[in-house]
Steps between C-alpha positions, in 0.01 A plus 500: 500500500186461711192608311278566802502592866305313766268720705277298734235228501610381156473845343791605277617810315616469138841661439510488121360843415432819692132424542628262772164328521395358837362153432296281729477127431397435136484874421641622168690826446416793273697331223252208509777240476671485841317333787540404864499120504560342841677812624737528203495714187427285196532633146202337328638563151839340564583291190175613334590766241207612286712670232827365356674640189840543343549874442770730368654661807421844355130424560543515881614774418874473562719677246832497688514141624571182300413690181368290213438194718190293570345476845270232637206694646239383745223642716220375725157606614469795737647840580542725803393808299163582345610722210193622314683482165658155542572342162541153653189523718372161379767335715603770747147577620354151463415266784668159527192280497628305199850450634474121514461488121830678436791262425772485763836644389762450769808721541708224339258492207528877453880495495513203262242662270700823495818317409334291229351821354848655469413775748772672699264618775172442679257790545241517775239719336144544362360539852683616815779250581526610863177315576649172371842574646541155662454338156719755322777464758497120475538534123758777529761314701476197269532734202818657639656155536438444127639838398166665430424860600190596700281798412227661713235710324328658795290780648766549769276451804715240675593510867856602576565139606410378152712768332795388712439137408470583129863611505597133545352377172336770283720644223275766345173684569260712305286690749177682416508856629132557435467861611630756750173599663431338838121542481466370144728206572288398797172551317587321177743228617427458871863560594739757645737655246749580776568129551583464131733801514675354805550165330629662181769673704593169665520323164707781346759455776521123438670297226161426340469659155210747507274648233177699554172501309222759518174437318398852396123533544299803377373724781657273761878538494570673168537859622836668447524551876457133589721369221770745611463378861550140389800588283649711780466213744669253265784739418567621854413196713582206273748631245501650153618166355176324605288447185145641502238341275198725434221286356171592340176399670210338319149472651453179697336338804321773704659792319334488160378859515843643419661526157821334391810703587615701200847478351539870569449440874759222502747722315428776754580259785823398328601864460427569867711203606790608285480858631526365855823330405389143436732337247265223388130573439306260278147511352269200527171386346508750214529443129 
């Protein structure tokens, strides 16, 4: 796919996410990692992952896909959201001034490392993979040739063009459905929740395995009304078979004034999901 559109006088428009940043020569998008270089979109973090780990696939979290397997996980600097509670803010909200010091890991390297680590999949995670889509896609097609699955752990803010392209190589997604309030979503993440809802419907109609995660945050999205709205949407627009992971929040980044989500709140969210007909509701981050 083409990652950008030419406008005029060397200006381009990024087509990776729905911010669709307009970039003059040498300008960098909201994600801080895609730039206009000589009239073309260049992903500055291509082959420069900042975080690489072998994880159990359940950590993504995916509970209904390749159960019990290991997944080779990687992420880069940058993000197209500005979530006030981000638990990976050290990489997602960091600049890329030290990029030259990060070792280069090519798509071939990633695939070979995954195979040598006895992983059955590669996960694009930790930060938002849509912003390093050119790198992820280059890895993904090589991975498919070697029999590896590809997993996207995402905020769901891709353009429709990217969603369509993902159908060619992505096998499973876990999408964060952060809230159901348009104003709060804009204020605390800088995004439009309606784009995420649109993309979830598109993914649900595809062959890509889909699971949903909601981080339940006190006094933000933990009301019975909002949790019911989220569960209703999943059940009626995506399907009652789509797993919903309701995870507990802990204070982090710019949201340290709130308390950790209680077990009782997570159990309440699970009960709401089940009452709305969801067959698979799972708790996360509680002990």
